[in-house]
DSSP file (Angstrom, degrees, kcal/mol; ACC not computed):
  #  RESIDUE AA STRUCTURE BP1 BP2  ACC     N-H-->O    O-->H-N    N-H-->O    O-->H-N    TCO  KAPPA ALPHA  PHI   PSI    X-CA   Y-CA   Z-CA
    1    1 A M     >        0   0    0      0, 0.0     4,-1.8     0, 0.0     5,-0.1   0.000 360.0 360.0 360.0 -46.4  -36.8  -36.1   19.3
    2    2 A R  H  >  +     0   0    0      1,-0.2     4,-2.6     2,-0.2    95,-0.2   0.858 360.0  56.5 -68.1 -33.1  -33.6  -34.1   19.6
    3    3 A E  H  > S+     0   0    0      2,-0.2     4,-2.6     1,-0.2    -1,-0.2   0.880 105.1  51.4 -65.1 -37.1  -31.7  -37.4   19.0
    4    4 A N  H  > S+     0   0    0      2,-0.2     4,-2.5     1,-0.2    -1,-0.2   0.901 109.7  50.0 -64.6 -40.2  -33.6  -37.9   15.8
    5    5 A E  H  X S+     0   0    0     -4,-1.8     4,-2.4     2,-0.2    -2,-0.2   0.924 110.9  49.3 -63.0 -43.7  -32.7  -34.4   14.7
    6    6 A L  H  X S+     0   0    0     -4,-2.6     4,-2.4     1,-0.2    -2,-0.2   0.932 111.8  48.4 -60.8 -45.9  -29.1  -35.1   15.5
    7    7 A E  H  X S+     0   0    0     -4,-2.6     4,-2.3     1,-0.2    -1,-0.2   0.890 110.9  51.2 -62.0 -39.5  -29.1  -38.3   13.5
    8    8 A Q  H  X S+     0   0    0     -4,-2.5     4,-2.3     2,-0.2    -1,-0.2   0.904 110.1  49.0 -64.5 -40.9  -30.8  -36.6   10.6
    9    9 A R  H  X S+     0   0    0     -4,-2.4     4,-2.4     2,-0.2    -2,-0.2   0.896 110.8  50.8 -65.4 -39.2  -28.1  -33.9   10.6
   10   10 A R  H  X S+     0   0    0     -4,-2.4     4,-2.5     2,-0.2    -2,-0.2   0.911 109.8  50.0 -63.9 -41.6  -25.4  -36.5   10.7
   11   11 A I  H  X S+     0   0    0     -4,-2.3     4,-2.3     2,-0.2    -2,-0.2   0.921 110.9  49.6 -62.7 -44.1  -26.9  -38.3    7.8
   12   12 A E  H  X S+     0   0    0     -4,-2.3     4,-2.2     1,-0.2    -2,-0.2   0.921 111.8  48.2 -60.1 -45.2  -27.1  -35.1    5.8
   13   13 A A  H  X S+     0   0    0     -4,-2.4     4,-2.4     1,-0.2    -1,-0.2   0.888 110.5  51.9 -64.8 -38.9  -23.5  -34.3    6.6
   14   14 A A  H  X S+     0   0    0     -4,-2.5     4,-2.1     2,-0.2    -1,-0.2   0.895 108.9  50.3 -65.5 -39.1  -22.4  -37.8    5.6
   15   15 A K  H  X S+     0   0    0     -4,-2.3     4,-2.2     2,-0.2    -2,-0.2   0.914 111.1  48.2 -63.3 -42.6  -24.2  -37.5    2.3
   16   16 A I  H  X S+     0   0    0     -4,-2.2     4,-2.6     1,-0.2    -2,-0.2   0.895 109.9  52.6 -65.7 -38.8  -22.5  -34.2    1.6
   17   17 A L  H  X S+     0   0    0     -4,-2.4     4,-2.3     2,-0.2    -1,-0.2   0.891 108.5  50.8 -62.3 -39.7  -19.2  -35.8    2.5
   18   18 A T  H  X S+     0   0    0     -4,-2.1     4,-2.0     2,-0.2    -2,-0.2   0.922 110.8  48.0 -63.2 -44.3  -19.8  -38.6    0.0
   19   19 A V  H  X S+     0   0    0     -4,-2.2     4,-2.5     1,-0.2    -2,-0.2   0.916 110.1  53.3 -62.1 -42.9  -20.6  -36.1   -2.7
   20   20 A L  H  X S+     0   0    0     -4,-2.6     4,-2.6     1,-0.2    -1,-0.2   0.919 107.9  49.6 -59.8 -44.4  -17.5  -34.1   -1.8
   21   21 A K  H  X S+     0   0    0     -4,-2.3     4,-2.2     1,-0.2    -1,-0.2   0.893 111.0  50.0 -62.9 -39.0  -15.3  -37.3   -2.2
   22   22 A Q  H  X S+     0   0    0     -4,-2.0     4,-2.4     2,-0.2    -1,-0.2   0.901 110.8  49.4 -65.2 -40.3  -16.9  -38.0   -5.6
   23   23 A Q  H  X S+     0   0    0     -4,-2.5     4,-2.2     2,-0.2    -2,-0.2   0.904 111.1  49.1 -66.1 -40.4  -16.2  -34.5   -6.7
   24   24 A E  H  X S+     0   0    0     -4,-2.6     4,-2.3     2,-0.2    -1,-0.2   0.881 110.1  51.6 -66.8 -36.8  -12.6  -34.7   -5.6
   25   25 A E  H  X S+     0   0    0     -4,-2.2     4,-2.2     2,-0.2    -2,-0.2   0.911 109.0  50.7 -63.7 -42.4  -12.2  -38.0   -7.4
   26   26 A K  H  X S+     0   0    0     -4,-2.4     4,-2.2     1,-0.2    -2,-0.2   0.896 109.0  51.8 -62.0 -39.9  -13.6  -36.4  -10.5
   27   27 A L  H  X S+     0   0    0     -4,-2.2     4,-2.5     2,-0.2    -2,-0.2   0.917 108.3  50.9 -62.0 -43.5  -11.1  -33.5  -10.1
   28   28 A N  H  X S+     0   0    0     -4,-2.3     4,-2.5     1,-0.2    -2,-0.2   0.895 109.2  51.2 -61.1 -39.5   -8.3  -36.1   -9.9
   29   29 A N  H  X S+     0   0    0     -4,-2.2     4,-2.3     2,-0.2    -1,-0.2   0.893 109.2  50.5 -62.9 -40.2   -9.5  -37.8  -13.0
   30   30 A I  H  X S+     0   0    0     -4,-2.2     4,-2.1     2,-0.2    -2,-0.2   0.926 111.0  48.9 -63.0 -44.6   -9.5  -34.4  -14.8
   31   31 A I  H  X S+     0   0    0     -4,-2.5     4,-2.3     1,-0.2    -2,-0.2   0.907 111.0  49.6 -64.4 -41.5   -6.0  -33.7  -13.7
   32   32 A Q  H  X S+     0   0    0     -4,-2.5     4,-2.5     1,-0.2    -1,-0.2   0.900 109.6  52.0 -63.5 -39.5   -4.8  -37.2  -14.8
   33   33 A S  H  X S+     0   0    0     -4,-2.3     4,-2.6     2,-0.2    -1,-0.2   0.875 107.7  52.7 -63.4 -36.5   -6.5  -36.6  -18.2
   34   34 A Q  H  X S+     0   0    0     -4,-2.1     4,-2.6     2,-0.2    -2,-0.2   0.931 110.0  47.5 -63.5 -44.9   -4.6  -33.3  -18.5
   35   35 A H  H  X S+     0   0    0     -4,-2.3     4,-2.4     1,-0.2    -2,-0.2   0.925 113.4  47.7 -62.5 -43.5   -1.3  -35.0  -17.8
   36   36 A L  H  X S+     0   0    0     -4,-2.5     4,-2.5     2,-0.2    -2,-0.2   0.917 112.3  49.5 -63.6 -43.3   -2.1  -37.7  -20.3
   37   37 A N  H  X S+     0   0    0     -4,-2.6     4,-2.4     1,-0.2    -2,-0.2   0.905 110.5  50.6 -61.5 -42.4   -3.1  -35.1  -22.9
   38   38 A T  H  X S+     0   0    0     -4,-2.6     4,-2.4     2,-0.2    -2,-0.2   0.910 110.7  49.1 -63.1 -42.4    0.0  -33.2  -22.3
   39   39 A E  H  X S+     0   0    0     -4,-2.4     4,-2.3     2,-0.2    -2,-0.2   0.925 111.5  48.9 -61.7 -44.1    2.2  -36.3  -22.8
   40   40 A Q  H  X S+     0   0    0     -4,-2.5     4,-1.6     1,-0.2    -1,-0.2   0.879 111.1  50.6 -63.6 -37.2    0.4  -37.2  -26.0
   41   41 A M  H  X S+     0   0    0     -4,-2.4     4,-1.4     2,-0.2    -1,-0.2   0.904 109.7  49.8 -67.0 -41.4    0.8  -33.7  -27.3
   42   42 A E  H  X S+     0   0    0     -4,-2.4     4,-1.0     1,-0.2    -2,-0.2   0.872 107.9  54.4 -65.0 -36.6    4.6  -33.8  -26.5
   43   43 A N  H  X S+     0   0    0     -4,-2.3     4,-0.6     1,-0.2     3,-0.4   0.863 103.5  56.2 -64.9 -34.7    4.8  -37.1  -28.3
   44   44 A L  H >< S+     0   0    0     -4,-1.6     3,-0.9     1,-0.2    -1,-0.2   0.882 103.7  54.2 -62.9 -36.1    3.3  -35.5  -31.3
   45   45 A Y  H 3< S+     0   0    0     -4,-1.4    -1,-0.2     1,-0.2    -2,-0.2   0.758 104.2  55.2 -70.3 -23.2    6.0  -32.8  -31.4
   46   46 A T  H 3< S+     0   0    0     -4,-1.0    -1,-0.2    -3,-0.4    -2,-0.2   0.596  86.9 102.2 -86.7  -9.6    8.7  -35.5  -31.4
   47   47 A L  S << S-     0   0    0     -3,-0.9    -3,-0.0    -4,-0.6     3,-0.0  -0.296  80.9-120.4 -71.4 158.2    7.4  -37.2  -34.5
   48   48 A D  S    S+     0   0    0      1,-0.1     2,-0.5     2,-0.0    -1,-0.1   0.877 101.9  46.0 -67.1 -37.6    9.0  -36.7  -37.9
   49   49 A T  S    S-     0   0    0      2,-0.0     2,-0.6    -5,-0.0    -2,-0.1  -0.919  81.6-141.3-111.3 133.7    5.8  -35.3  -39.4
   50   50 A L        -     0   0    0     -2,-0.5     2,-0.9    -4,-0.1     3,-0.1  -0.812   7.3-156.4 -95.8 120.8    3.8  -32.7  -37.5
   51   51 A D     >  -     0   0    0     -2,-0.6     4,-2.1     1,-0.2     3,-0.2  -0.845   4.9-169.0 -98.7 102.9    0.0  -33.2  -37.8
   52   52 A I  H  > S+     0   0    0     -2,-0.9     4,-2.8     1,-0.2     5,-0.2   0.848  84.1  57.5 -61.1 -37.3   -1.4  -29.7  -37.1
   53   53 A Q  H  > S+     0   0    0      1,-0.2     4,-2.1     2,-0.2    -1,-0.2   0.908 108.6  45.3 -65.2 -41.2   -5.0  -31.1  -36.8
   54   54 A Q  H  > S+     0   0    0     -3,-0.2     4,-2.5     2,-0.2    -1,-0.2   0.903 112.6  51.3 -67.7 -40.0   -4.0  -33.5  -34.0
   55   55 A V  H  X S+     0   0    0     -4,-2.1     4,-2.6     1,-0.2    -2,-0.2   0.935 111.9  46.7 -61.7 -45.9   -2.0  -30.8  -32.2
   56   56 A E  H  X S+     0   0    0     -4,-2.8     4,-2.8     1,-0.2     5,-0.2   0.883 110.6  53.5 -63.5 -38.3   -5.0  -28.4  -32.4
   57   57 A S  H  X S+     0   0    0     -4,-2.1     4,-2.2    -5,-0.2    -2,-0.2   0.935 112.1  43.8 -61.6 -46.8   -7.3  -31.2  -31.2
   58   58 A H  H  X S+     0   0    0     -4,-2.5     4,-2.5     2,-0.2    -2,-0.2   0.876 113.4  52.0 -65.1 -39.1   -5.1  -31.9  -28.1
   59   59 A R  H  X S+     0   0    0     -4,-2.6     4,-2.2     2,-0.2    -2,-0.2   0.932 111.2  46.6 -64.5 -44.8   -4.8  -28.2  -27.5
   60   60 A G  H  X S+     0   0    0     -4,-2.8     4,-2.2     2,-0.2    -2,-0.2   0.903 113.2  49.2 -63.3 -41.6   -8.6  -27.7  -27.6
   61   61 A Y  H  X S+     0   0    0     -4,-2.2     4,-2.5    -5,-0.2    -1,-0.2   0.889 109.5  52.9 -64.7 -38.9   -9.0  -30.7  -25.3
   62   62 A G  H  X S+     0   0    0     -4,-2.5     4,-2.0     2,-0.2    -2,-0.2   0.898 108.9  49.1 -62.3 -41.4   -6.4  -29.3  -22.9
   63   63 A L  H  X S+     0   0    0     -4,-2.2     4,-2.2     2,-0.2    -2,-0.2   0.903 110.7  50.3 -64.1 -41.9   -8.3  -26.0  -22.7
   64   64 A K  H  X S+     0   0    0     -4,-2.2     4,-2.7     1,-0.2    -2,-0.2   0.911 110.0  50.4 -61.5 -42.6  -11.5  -27.8  -22.1
   65   65 A L  H  X S+     0   0    0     -4,-2.5     4,-2.5     1,-0.2    -1,-0.2   0.871 108.5  52.7 -64.3 -36.1   -9.9  -29.8  -19.3
   66   66 A T  H  X S+     0   0    0     -4,-2.0     4,-2.2     2,-0.2    -1,-0.2   0.913 111.2  45.9 -66.1 -42.4   -8.5  -26.6  -17.8
   67   67 A V  H  X S+     0   0    0     -4,-2.2     4,-2.6     2,-0.2    -2,-0.2   0.920 112.8  50.8 -64.7 -43.4  -12.0  -25.1  -17.7
   68   68 A D  H  X S+     0   0    0     -4,-2.7     4,-2.6     1,-0.2    -2,-0.2   0.896 109.0  52.1 -60.8 -40.2  -13.4  -28.3  -16.3
   69   69 A E  H  X S+     0   0    0     -4,-2.5     4,-2.5     2,-0.2    -2,-0.2   0.939 110.4  47.0 -61.9 -48.1  -10.7  -28.3  -13.6
   70   70 A K  H  X S+     0   0    0     -4,-2.2     4,-2.2     1,-0.2    -2,-0.2   0.920 113.7  48.3 -61.0 -44.3  -11.6  -24.7  -12.5
   71   71 A N  H  X S+     0   0    0     -4,-2.6     4,-2.4     1,-0.2    -1,-0.2   0.912 112.0  49.1 -62.8 -42.0  -15.3  -25.5  -12.5
   72   72 A Q  H  X S+     0   0    0     -4,-2.6     4,-2.5     2,-0.2    -2,-0.2   0.890 108.9  53.0 -65.8 -38.8  -14.7  -28.6  -10.5
   73   73 A E  H  X S+     0   0    0     -4,-2.5     4,-2.3     2,-0.2    -1,-0.2   0.906 110.6  47.5 -62.9 -41.0  -12.5  -26.7   -8.0
   74   74 A R  H  X S+     0   0    0     -4,-2.2     4,-2.3     2,-0.2    -2,-0.2   0.902 111.2  51.0 -65.8 -40.7  -15.3  -24.1   -7.5
   75   75 A L  H  X S+     0   0    0     -4,-2.4     4,-2.3     1,-0.2    -2,-0.2   0.898 110.8  48.7 -63.0 -40.5  -17.9  -26.9   -7.1
   76   76 A I  H  X S+     0   0    0     -4,-2.5     4,-2.5     2,-0.2    -2,-0.2   0.897 109.6  52.1 -65.7 -41.4  -15.6  -28.5   -4.4
   77   77 A A  H  X S+     0   0    0     -4,-2.3     4,-2.0     2,-0.2    -2,-0.2   0.911 111.1  47.6 -62.7 -41.5  -15.2  -25.2   -2.6
   78   78 A N  H  X S+     0   0    0     -4,-2.3     4,-2.3     2,-0.2    -2,-0.2   0.916 112.1  49.4 -64.3 -42.7  -19.0  -24.7   -2.5
   79   79 A T  H  X S+     0   0    0     -4,-2.3     4,-2.6     1,-0.2    -2,-0.2   0.884 109.0  52.5 -65.4 -37.1  -19.5  -28.3   -1.3
   80   80 A K  H  X S+     0   0    0     -4,-2.5     4,-2.4     2,-0.2    -1,-0.2   0.895 108.8  50.6 -64.5 -38.7  -16.9  -27.8    1.4
   81   81 A A  H  X S+     0   0    0     -4,-2.0     4,-2.0     2,-0.2    -2,-0.2   0.916 111.5  47.4 -64.3 -41.9  -18.7  -24.6    2.6
   82   82 A I  H  X S+     0   0    0     -4,-2.3     4,-2.4     1,-0.2    -2,-0.2   0.909 111.1  52.0 -64.3 -41.2  -22.0  -26.5    2.7
   83   83 A L  H  X S+     0   0    0     -4,-2.6     4,-2.5     1,-0.2    -2,-0.2   0.900 107.3  52.5 -62.9 -40.8  -20.3  -29.3    4.6
   84   84 A E  H  X S+     0   0    0     -4,-2.4     4,-2.0     2,-0.2    -1,-0.2   0.915 109.7  48.9 -61.4 -42.4  -18.9  -26.9    7.2
   85   85 A R  H  X S+     0   0    0     -4,-2.0     4,-2.3     1,-0.2    -2,-0.2   0.913 111.7  49.2 -62.1 -42.2  -22.4  -25.4    7.7
   86   86 A K  H  X S+     0   0    0     -4,-2.4     4,-2.4     1,-0.2    -2,-0.2   0.882 108.5  53.3 -65.8 -36.5  -23.8  -28.9    8.2
   87   87 A Q  H  X S+     0   0    0     -4,-2.5     4,-2.5     2,-0.2    -1,-0.2   0.883 108.1  50.7 -65.6 -37.0  -21.0  -29.8   10.6
   88   88 A I  H  X S+     0   0    0     -4,-2.0     4,-2.6     2,-0.2    -2,-0.2   0.926 109.9  50.3 -63.5 -44.0  -21.9  -26.7   12.7
   89   89 A E  H  X S+     0   0    0     -4,-2.3     4,-2.5     1,-0.2    -2,-0.2   0.895 109.9  50.9 -60.3 -40.1  -25.6  -27.8   12.6
   90   90 A V  H  X S+     0   0    0     -4,-2.4     4,-2.5     2,-0.2    -2,-0.2   0.927 110.4  48.9 -63.2 -44.9  -24.5  -31.3   13.8
   91   91 A R  H  X S+     0   0    0     -4,-2.5     4,-2.4     2,-0.2    -2,-0.2   0.920 112.3  48.4 -61.3 -43.2  -22.5  -29.8   16.7
   92   92 A E  H  X S+     0   0    0     -4,-2.6     4,-2.2     2,-0.2    -2,-0.2   0.916 112.4  48.0 -63.6 -42.8  -25.4  -27.6   17.7
   93   93 A A  H  X S+     0   0    0     -4,-2.5     4,-2.1     1,-0.2    -1,-0.2   0.880 111.2  52.0 -64.4 -37.3  -27.8  -30.6   17.6
   94   94 A H  H  X S+     0   0    0     -4,-2.5     4,-2.4     2,-0.2    -2,-0.2   0.892 107.7  51.7 -66.0 -39.6  -25.3  -32.6   19.6
   95   95 A K  H  X S+     0   0    0     -4,-2.4     4,-2.7     2,-0.2    -2,-0.2   0.914 108.8  50.8 -61.7 -43.4  -25.1  -29.8   22.2
   96   96 A K  H  X S+     0   0    0     -4,-2.2     4,-2.3     1,-0.2    -2,-0.2   0.911 110.7  48.8 -61.3 -41.9  -28.8  -29.8   22.5
   97   97 A V  H  X S+     0   0    0     -4,-2.1     4,-2.4     2,-0.2    -1,-0.2   0.914 112.1  48.7 -64.3 -42.3  -28.9  -33.6   23.0
   98   98 A E  H  X S+     0   0    0     -4,-2.4     4,-2.6     2,-0.2    -2,-0.2   0.901 109.9  51.4 -65.5 -40.6  -26.2  -33.4   25.6
   99   99 A V  H  X S+     0   0    0     -4,-2.7     4,-2.5     1,-0.2    -1,-0.2   0.922 111.1  48.4 -61.7 -43.5  -28.0  -30.6   27.5
  100  100 A L  H  X S+     0   0    0     -4,-2.3     4,-2.7     2,-0.2    -2,-0.2   0.896 110.3  51.4 -63.8 -40.2  -31.2  -32.6   27.5
  101  101 A K  H  X S+     0   0    0     -4,-2.4     4,-2.7     2,-0.2    -2,-0.2   0.935 111.8  46.5 -62.1 -45.2  -29.3  -35.7   28.8
  102  102 A K  H  X S+     0   0    0     -4,-2.6     4,-2.6     1,-0.2    -2,-0.2   0.891 112.3  50.9 -64.8 -38.4  -27.8  -33.7   31.6
  103  103 A L  H  X S+     0   0    0     -4,-2.5     4,-2.7     2,-0.2    -1,-0.2   0.917 110.6  48.8 -64.7 -42.4  -31.2  -32.2   32.4
  104  104 A K  H  X S+     0   0    0     -4,-2.7     4,-2.8     2,-0.2    -2,-0.2   0.926 111.7  49.6 -62.3 -44.7  -32.8  -35.6   32.5
  105  105 A E  H  X S+     0   0    0     -4,-2.7     4,-2.7     2,-0.2    -2,-0.2   0.917 111.9  48.4 -59.4 -43.7  -30.0  -36.9   34.8
  106  106 A K  H  X S+     0   0    0     -4,-2.6     4,-2.5     2,-0.2    -2,-0.2   0.912 112.6  47.7 -64.3 -42.9  -30.4  -33.9   37.1
  107  107 A Q  H  X S+     0   0    0     -4,-2.7     4,-2.6     2,-0.2    -2,-0.2   0.888 111.7  51.1 -64.9 -39.0  -34.2  -34.4   37.2
  108  108 A E  H  X S+     0   0    0     -4,-2.8     4,-2.5     2,-0.2    -2,-0.2   0.924 111.0  47.3 -63.9 -45.0  -33.7  -38.1   37.9
  109  109 A Q  H  X S+     0   0    0     -4,-2.7     4,-2.4     1,-0.2    -2,-0.2   0.911 112.4  50.7 -61.6 -42.1  -31.3  -37.4   40.7
  110  110 A E  H  X S+     0   0    0     -4,-2.5     4,-2.6     2,-0.2    -2,-0.2   0.907 109.8  50.3 -61.9 -42.5  -33.7  -34.8   42.1
  111  111 A Y  H  X S+     0   0    0     -4,-2.6     4,-2.7     1,-0.2    -2,-0.2   0.936 112.5  45.8 -63.0 -46.7  -36.5  -37.3   41.9
  112  112 A Y  H  X S+     0   0    0     -4,-2.5     4,-2.8     2,-0.2    -1,-0.2   0.866 111.7  52.6 -65.2 -35.2  -34.5  -40.0   43.8
  113  113 A K  H  X S+     0   0    0     -4,-2.4     4,-2.4    -5,-0.2    -2,-0.2   0.941 112.4  44.1 -64.8 -46.4  -33.4  -37.4   46.3
  114  114 A E  H  X S+     0   0    0     -4,-2.6     4,-2.6     2,-0.2    -2,-0.2   0.887 113.5  52.0 -63.9 -39.3  -37.1  -36.4   47.0
  115  115 A F  H  X S+     0   0    0     -4,-2.7     4,-2.5     2,-0.2    -2,-0.2   0.924 111.0  46.6 -63.0 -44.6  -38.1  -40.1   47.0
  116  116 A L  H  X S+     0   0    0     -4,-2.8     4,-2.8     2,-0.2    -2,-0.2   0.886 112.3  50.5 -65.9 -38.1  -35.4  -40.9   49.6
  117  117 A Q  H  X S+     0   0    0     -4,-2.4     4,-2.6     2,-0.2    -2,-0.2   0.918 112.0  47.3 -65.6 -41.5  -36.4  -37.9   51.7
  118  118 A A  H  X S+     0   0    0     -4,-2.6     4,-2.5     2,-0.2    -2,-0.2   0.905 113.9  48.0 -64.4 -40.7  -40.1  -38.9   51.6
  119  119 A E  H  X S+     0   0    0     -4,-2.5     4,-2.5     2,-0.2    -2,-0.2   0.911 112.4  48.2 -66.0 -42.3  -39.1  -42.5   52.5
  120  120 A T  H  X S+     0   0    0     -4,-2.8     4,-2.6     2,-0.2    -2,-0.2   0.906 112.3  49.6 -64.4 -41.7  -36.9  -41.3   55.3
  121  121 A K  H  X S+     0   0    0     -4,-2.6     4,-2.7     2,-0.2    -2,-0.2   0.912 110.5  50.2 -62.7 -42.9  -39.7  -39.0   56.6
  122  122 A E  H  X S+     0   0    0     -4,-2.5     4,-2.5     2,-0.2    -2,-0.2   0.914 111.9  47.5 -63.6 -42.4  -42.2  -41.9   56.5
  123  123 A L  H  X S+     0   0    0     -4,-2.5     4,-2.7     2,-0.2    -2,-0.2   0.903 112.0  50.1 -64.4 -40.4  -39.8  -44.1   58.4
  124  124 A D  H  X S+     0   0    0     -4,-2.6     4,-3.0     2,-0.2    -2,-0.2   0.909 110.9  49.7 -63.1 -40.8  -39.2  -41.4   60.9
  125  125 A D  H  X S+     0   0    0     -4,-2.7     4,-2.3     2,-0.2    -2,-0.2   0.915 112.4  47.4 -63.7 -43.3  -43.0  -40.9   61.3
  126  126 A I  H  X S+     0   0    0     -4,-2.5     4,-1.7     2,-0.2    -2,-0.2   0.925 114.5  46.7 -62.4 -44.6  -43.5  -44.6   61.8
  127  127 A T  H  X S+     0   0    0     -4,-2.7     4,-1.9     1,-0.2    -2,-0.2   0.924 114.1  46.3 -64.2 -46.3  -40.7  -44.7   64.3
  128  128 A S  H  X S+     0   0    0     -4,-3.0     4,-1.7     1,-0.2    -1,-0.2   0.848 109.6  55.5 -67.6 -32.8  -41.9  -41.7   66.2
  129  129 A A  H  X S+     0   0    0     -4,-2.3     4,-0.6    -5,-0.2    -1,-0.2   0.861 107.2  50.2 -67.6 -35.4  -45.5  -43.0   66.2
  130  130 A R  H >< S+     0   0    0     -4,-1.7     3,-0.6     1,-0.2    -2,-0.2   0.906 112.4  46.4 -67.8 -42.1  -44.3  -46.3   67.8
  131  131 A F  H 3< S+     0   0    0     -4,-1.9    -2,-0.2     1,-0.2    -1,-0.2   0.798 106.8  58.4 -73.1 -26.3  -42.4  -44.4   70.6
  132  132 A N  H 3<        0   0    0     -4,-1.7    -1,-0.2     1,-0.2    -2,-0.2   0.649 360.0 360.0 -76.4 -15.2  -45.3  -42.1   71.3
  133  133 A R    <<        0   0    0     -4,-0.6    -1,-0.2    -3,-0.6    -2,-0.1   0.480 360.0 360.0 -75.3 360.0  -47.7  -45.0   72.1
């Protein structure tokens, strides 16, 4: 039962990690788009004729990309915080499983110890009963 809980926590953490990687990839795409937009804007400035409409279009797109980048960074920070909480939950569930395993092992050792003591006592009783006859 605790092992199922641990597995469930691990699956949740893995899903969040997948989402985080997708968000980071999206951030990288935004940054690449910013660099490409900047290059295109710089190329416009080197032309013989300056097209103000295109420059404004690139500038507006650059501002949008900057806002998108900030939003994506906030989203990534939130996802990282959620992932950290899930990792703590996984560690706690793992500790519970380990405690139960050790408890089971201890109980099993105790059972075998009692079994061997009972067996030894029975053999002693049989032996002493033979000698008392």
